[in-house]
N, C-alpha and C positions, 0 to 999 in steps of 0.2 A: 804784274797787274795790280798788286796790292798797294793802293795809293796811301795806305796808312803807314807804310814803311815797315810792315811786318808780314811774314808769310802766314801767320796764324790769326791775325786780327789786329784791331786798333790798340793803342797803348792808353787811350783815355776813353771815357764813356761819352757818347754823343746822343743827343735827344733823337728819339725816333718818332716824334710827332711832326708830321709833315702837313702839307697843304690839304690833305684829305683825312686828317686825323691820325691817330696812332697806327703805326704799321702792324702788319701781321705777315707771317710767312706767305700766306695765300696772296696777299696784296702785292708783296714784293715780287713773287714769281709771275703774277698776272701782268704787272707793269713791265717786267723784263721781257716776257713773251710779246707783249704789244710793241715794245721798242724793236725787238728783233724782227717782228712781222713787217714793221714799217721800213727799217733801215738796214737790216741784215746783222749777222753775228759780229761783224767787225765793229759795229757801233756800240756794242755792249761793253760797258766798264762800270765799276762801282761808282765812279764819279758821275758818269752820265746818268746812270739809273737813279742815283741820289737826287740829281737835278730834276729828273722826271717826277719824283715823289715829293720834292720839296724838303729834303733832309740832307745832312752831311753824309758823305760817302761812308764815314766810319760807322754810322748808325746801322748800316746794312749788314755789317759783319756778324751781328747776333742772329741773323736769319740765314746767312750763307757765309761761312768762315773764310772762303777764298773764291777766286774766279772759277776754279774747277767745281767747287761746291755749287756755285750759281748755275753753271752749265748743267750739272747733274739735276739741279732743281728744274731747269727748263724741260729736261727729259721727263721728270716726274710730272710736270704740268701737262705735257702731251698725253701721258698715259692716264692721268686723272680725267682728262677730257674724254679719252676713249672709254673709261669706265662709266662716265656719265652718259655717254651716247648709248652704250650697251644697256645700261639700266633703264634708259628712257623708253626703249622699245621692247616688245615681247620677245622672249626667247624663241628661237626657231624650233619648230616642231617637225616631226617626220612628214615627208611628202611621198607621193608615189615614186618619185625619182631618187630620193635620197633619205637615208636614216637621219635621226635627230642630230647625232654627233657631227655628221658631215654638213648638214645645213647650218649648224651653229658655227662651225669653222668658217664657212662662207660669210656668215654675218659678222664675225670678228674681223675677217680680212677686209670686208667692205667698210666697216666702221673705221678701221685703221687707215685705210686708203683716204677716206673722207677727212679725217683729222690731219693727215699729212698734207693733203692738198690745201687745207685751210691755213696751214702754217709752213709753207715751203722753205722759208729761210731757216727754220729750226730743224728741218729733217736731217741734215748731215750729222747732227748730234746723236741720232739714234744709232749711227754706226760708230762714230769716233769715240763717244763716251763709253759705249759698250766694249770697245777695244781697250779702253784704259781702266775700266772699273771691274774688279772681280765679281763673280756672281753674287756672293753674300752681301756685298756692299752696294748693290744697286738699290734704287728707291723701291719702297714696298709696292707701289703701284705697278712697277715693272715686273717684280716677282709675282704679283697676283696674276698678271697677264700670262707669264710663263706657266703658272700653275693651272690656269684655266685651259690653255691649249693642251698641256700634257694630260689633264684629266679627260678631255674629249678624245684624245688619241688612245688612251687606255680603254675608254668606253667602246672604241672601235674594235677592240680585241687584239691589239698589238701587244707583244711582250716587251720586256724592258729595252732590249736592243732595238726593236722595231719602233718603239715609241721615241727613243732618242734620235734615231735616224729620221723619222718623220717630222719631229719637232725642228731639227736642223733644216730640213728641206722646206718646211712651211715658212719658217722665219726667213730663210734665204730668198725664197721666191717673193714673199710679201715685201720685204724691205728693198730687194733688188728691183722689183717691178716699179715700186714708187720712185726709186732713185732714177731709173731710166725715164719715167714719165716726166720728171722735173728737170732733166738736163736741158740747158739752153740749146736751141737748134738754129734760131734765126740770127744771122750775122748782122743784118742791117734792117731793122723794122721799118725804116722810112722808105725803103725801096719798094716799088710796086711790081717790078719784073721779078718773077719767082726765083730765077737762077741767081740774080744779084742779091735778092733778099736773103737767100740761103748762103751766099758767098761761094758758089760753086767755082767761080773764077779763081779762087784761092787754092783749089784742089787740082793737082796735075792729072789731066785726063788719062794719060797713058799708064800712070801708076795706080790710079784709084777709079777705074771705070765703073766697078760695081757699086762703090759707095756713092759716086755722083748720080748713078741711075736710081739708087734706092733712097737718096736723101729726101725727096719730096714726101715719100710715104713715111719715112722715119720721123719726119717733122710732125705728122699727125699723131696725137696721143692715142694710146690703146684703149684708154678708158676702163671703166669697171668691167666691160665685157671681156677685155683681154685678161684682166686679173682673174676673172671667173674661169675662163677657158684653161689658163695655165694651172690654176689650183685644182680644177677637176682632173686634169691629166696627172698631176702629182698624187692626188688622193686615190685615183684609180690604181696607180702603181702600188701604193701601200695598202689599199683595201684588198687587193688580190692576195697580198702576203698574209693579211689577217683572216682571209676567207669570208669577208663581208661583202 
């Protein structure tokens, strides 16, 4: 992907003063996220992003040294948006139904859900880049999110092993739920008849009877209510372990 002809960056310095003034890392990442929101991850390249910002592609390498670094920057941008969302609202307090740690985990999950639904084209990076990047090399905003969740689980009274297990389960449920919510389900949006809209005629009825039957219901999003119900079930399981 490196249009400069180098894996690590350009061989000559290019001006980073574009049509919107001098660049910054925040401006580069914001423009990259907007491009991905509009046209998908396949549209993202240094050349295309440079054109969006009105600079040579080589000028971007001082803000993201490679395509992978740019993708990691998009993950960072999503988690920074999550931080802003959490900071904008009051921290969840204890209620009659849930202690403060549990209510705050629900608030984090809902805020993450909202950020992901606002940027569906970038959501696959939350899995693919985490599979490629070791823990210590993840963006600071990602590590702060990990720290926030782990601290709440320790507040719940879990020991080290329980905290690690609950953290994995929380992360798996949250990212898995969002991924299922965002999967395309409609085969032909121009069709008015539901069966043809879903493409059920493409599914052999004798081999896939249950899937054909469930397809209309699976097309409907679970929404925040489904996220909450699953998270409650998960936290009930670990809350019993902690005795809370």
